[in-house]
N, C-alpha and C positions, 0 to 999 in steps of 0.2 A: 361034551365040551365045559370047561373052567368057567367060571364065573367069580369077578371079582367085587363087591361091594367095599369101596373106599369113601373114605370118614376122614378128616383133617383133623380129630380127636381120635387119641389111642383109647382113652375110659369109654367112649361110643364107639369104638369097633369092637373094645371086650363087652361090652353091654348087649350089644348086637348079635353078637356072636352065640351070646347065650341065652335071648331070646329064638334065634334062629334053633336053635339045641333045644331047646324046650317047644317046639314045633314039630320037634323030628326030624330035622335035618343034620345030615353030617355037615361039617362046617369047622374050620379050621382056621386059626389067626397068622396071618403070614405075611412076611415084607413086602410092602408096596412098591411096585415096579416104578423106573423114574420116568416110563410114560404117563402117569399118572396124574405129573405134577403137583402133587402134595405131601407137606414135609410132615405126618405125622408117622411114619414110618411101617405100619401094621395095617391089612387090611383084614378082610373075613373073605374065603375060599371055599366057594360050593361049586356044586356040578348044577349045569343049565337046567334039570327039571325039578329042581326048589328054586327056581325063579320066582314062582308066583308064592310060597310061604315066606319067602324074603320080604317081597313086596308086603306082604300081610303083618311081617314084624315090622318094616319100617313104617307103617301106617299107624301102627298099635303103637308106637315108642316116639318118643322126641328126640330126633337125630338132627338136631341142627349144624352138625357139621358133616353132614353127607354129600358126597361129591357125584357120587355118580356109580354104574354098573360097569365092570371091563370087562371084556371078553378075550379072550384068547384069538390070535390070530399069528397065525405063524409062530414067528420067535418069540414075538412082542404082545402085550395089549392093545386092546383099542375100544375108547367107550362106545356103547350101547347108544 
């Protein structure tokens, strides 16, 4: 299942994406869905099996703009 890491900062999204890649997770920067309610415009997309690595990447970095994780629910996304 697809997970999005949503940020309020484009630069933090890109830094997080790089950090997650360094942990061996396939991740992409994608458009943030409107359901997120944040304005940065991009999020990090990865599969749910990599969520533990994503949590580690968050703990290791300073991501003040992190808004939360979203999971696909039908045709839209919802916060975990």
